[in-house]
N, C-alpha and C positions, 0 to 999 in steps of 0.2 A: 370719270374725271370729276374733280371736286373744285369747281370754280377757280381754275388756274388762270393766271394773268401774266403775260410776258410781252416784251417788245424786242424785236431783233432789228438792229440798225443796219442800214444799207452798207455793204462793203465789209462787214465784219464776219468772223467765224464764230458761230454760236453752237454750243454743245448741249445735248440732252443726255443726262446720265441717270441711271437708276437700275436696280435689280430687275430680274424677270418679273413681269406683271406690274411694274411701277406705273405704267401709263405713257411712257415716252414714245413707244411705237404708235400708239393711238394718236397722240398729239402730232407726230410727224405725218401720219396718214391724213389727218385733217388739213395740214398745211399743203399736202400734195393734192388736195381735192379728191381723195379716194374714199375716205370715210366721212359721213355727214356729221354736222355739229349736232350734239344732243341738246345744247342750249347755248345762249350767249352769242357773241359776235367774233368773227375772225376775218381779218383783212390781210392779204398777201400782196405785196407791192402796191399797196393803196387800193386794192380791189376786194370787194366782198366775195368770199368763196361761194356763197349761196347763189349768186347771180352771174358771176363772171368766171366760172371755173375753167371754161375752154380757153379764154384768153390767158389766164394764169398758167395753165399747163403749157401753153405755147412758149412761155418765157422761162420755163423751168427745166432743169436737167435732174435726172434721178439715177443714183447708183444704188441698186438694191443689194441686200445682203448676199443673195445667191447670184452666181454668174449665169444669167439666163440668156446666153448667146445662142444664136442659131447655128447648130452644128452642120447644117446642109450648105452653108456658105463659107467663103473664105473670109479672112480678116477684113479685107477691103470691102467685100460685098456686104458684110454685116453693117457697116457704116452707111453704105449707099441705100440699102433697103430701109434702114431706120430713118434716113433723111426724108423718105417719101411721106412719112407720117406728118411732117411739117411742111409739106408742099414745097420743098426746096428744089429748084430747077436742077436737072441732071448736071450741067456743067459746073454749077456752083457747089453741088454736093460732092462732085469728084475733087474739086479744089479743096474743100474743107476736109474731106476724108484724108487726103494726102498730107495736109498740114497737121491734122490731129495725130495721125500715125507717126509722124516725125516728132511731134510734141511728146508722145508717150513712149518713144524709142521702140517703135514696132514697124518702122517703114520697111525693114528687110524681111518682115514676115507678111507683107502685104498679100501675097497670093497663097498663103498657107491656110489649110482648113483649121477652123478654130479648135476642133477636138484634139489637135496635136500640140496645142500650146500648153505651157506650164501654168500652174495656178497664178503666179505673179503676172504673167503675160495676159492671161484672161482678165485679171482684175484691171490692168491698165487699159485693155480694150474696152471694158465696160465703162471706164471713166471717159475714154475718147468718145464712145457712143453717146454718153450723156451730154457731151459738149457740142454735138453736131449742129444744134439749133442756136448756138451761141447764147446760152441762157444767162439771165440776170441773177437767177437763184439756183444754186446747186444743192440738192439733198443727198446726203451720204449716209447709208445704213451699214455700219461696220465696214468701212472702206478698205481696211487692210487685214481683214480676218484671214488667218491661216497663212499669211505671207512670211517669208524669211526677212531678216533685218535689212538686207540690201533693197529688196522690193518695197518694204515699208518706207524706207527713207526716200526712195525715188518718188513715191506717191506723195509723201509729205512735201517734197520740194515742188512738185507740180501744183499742189494745192496752194502753197504760198505764192507761187507765180500767178495763179488765178485770182487770189485775193488782191494782189498788186494791180491787177487789171480792173478791179472794182466789182468782181463777182461776189455776191453774198453767199456764204456757205453755212449750211446747217447740217450737223452731223451727230450721230450717236455711235458710241464705241465702248467696248468693255476693256480696251487698252487705255488705262487712265493716264499713262505717260504720254500717249498720243494726244489725248484731250488737253493735257497740261501744256504741251508744246504748241499746239495749233490754235486753240480757242482764245478769243479775246474775252468772251463771257460765256457763262454756262448756267444751267439749272440742274439741281439734283432733285429727282422725283421719287416718291414712294407712295403706293396705295392711292394713286391718282391725285396727289397733292405735290406742290412744289415746296421742298424743305428749305432750300437755300438758293440764292442766285448771286452772281457777281463774277469778277475775274478769277481765274485759277489762283493767282497769288493772294488775292484778297480773301477768298474763301478759306484757303489754307491758314492764313494769318488769323482770321477771325475765329475759326473753330478748333484749331490745333495749336497754333504758335509756330515759331520758326523751326524748332527742333523737337526730336523725340529721344528720350533716354529709355533704354531697355535694360531691365534687370530681372533676376529670378525672384519669384514671389516668396516673400519671407515676412513673418510678423514684425520683426524689427524694422524692416524697410517701410512697411505700411504705417507703423507708428511715427516714423520720421516724416513721412509724407503728410500725415495728418497734422503734425505739429507745424509744418511749413505751409499748410493749407495749399498743397500742390494739386494740380489738376492731373489726375492719373486714371488709368483703366486697367483692371485685372483681366488678362486674356490667358486662360489656362494656367500654365505654370510660370507665365511671365507677367511683368507689370510694365505698361507703357506710360511714361510720364511726359506730359506735354508742356514744353517750356519755351521761353524766348531767349534765355541765357543758359545754354546747356553746360558750359564750363563751370559757372558758379555753383549750380545745383549739384553737378556730378562731384565736384570737389568736396562739397558739404556731405554728401551721402557717403563718400569713401572715407572721409576723415571722422565724421561724427556718428555714423550708423553702422560701422564695422562691415561695410560691403567689401568684397574681394574683387568683384568684377561688375562693370557697368559699361554699356556701349551707347554711343550717341550717333545720330544720323539726322539729316534734314527731313522735315515733315513733307509729305507728298499728298497729292490729291486722293490717292488710294486710301490714305489714313483717314481723310475727311469722309470719304465714301463709306468706309466700314463703320466709322463712328456713328454716322447718321442713319445708316440703313441696317446695321447689325451684321453679324458674321454667320448667321444661320443660312444654310444652303437653301436657295429658292429653286423650285422646279419650273 
C-alpha cells in the first residue's frame, strides 16, 4: 500500500475497484481487522483497529468471495451455528434465522442441506449469515460472482434495502455495472495507490465525458481529431473518442472527414477503469 487515504460515510455504499494485485483486497482485509496495518492509522466505526478489533468484528458482517458454508448442516442450522460466534441466545438466534431466510427468499429451503443448493441460493445464504449479528457495517467481496441475472438483481434489491435501514456497505466487484448501480462513492486503485475517487457519475464525467464515439482507426480520422483537439484513444483497430456532445462531433466527422460509419454510446464506469488501469491482462 502507498499512503492511501479515504473516508467512508455511515450509511453509504462504497466501492473498491482495481485489477488483480491493485491492493483493494488488502485494504478491505485491514478494514475487517484480518490483516495488520503496515503503517498509518485506520478507524472503523470510530474505533482504532489496532486496539478494538474484537468490538469492530462484533459489529461487522462479511460476505467472502467463496461460498464457505458448512455442508454438514442444513440451511437453517448454518445460521444457528454461526450465531453462536456472537453469543446470540438460542431463542433470539432462531428468530433472526427465520427472519433472514425469509428476507433472502430461502425459507422454503430451511431444512435442506446446503450442498444441494444452487449457486444463487448459496450466495443468498452467505448474505443471510453475514446479517445474523445485525451488523452496522457489511463487507462484500464479489457478492454476485457467477450468478445469473435474476439472482444478481435479487441480491442488488436486498442490498438497497439494507442501505435504507442505515447499514454501511463496502464492496469490491469486477462487475462494474454492479458498482455503478449500487455505489454512492468509490475508489479505483492500482499498484497500491488510489488513482481516483468520487461518485460513479462524477468519475465518468471527469475522466471520460458523457459519451463515447467508436470508429475504425484511419489516418484521416486521426488527423481530424487532432485538428479538433479531441480526447481520443487508439485501441487496436478502433478509436474511442471521449466527448460530451456526441451528436455534434459525429456529424462533423461524417461530413468533414469522409467517415462512412461511426457509433455512439453512453460512457460507463468500465471505460474509466480501462483507461486508468490499462487493458493488459493481469494474472
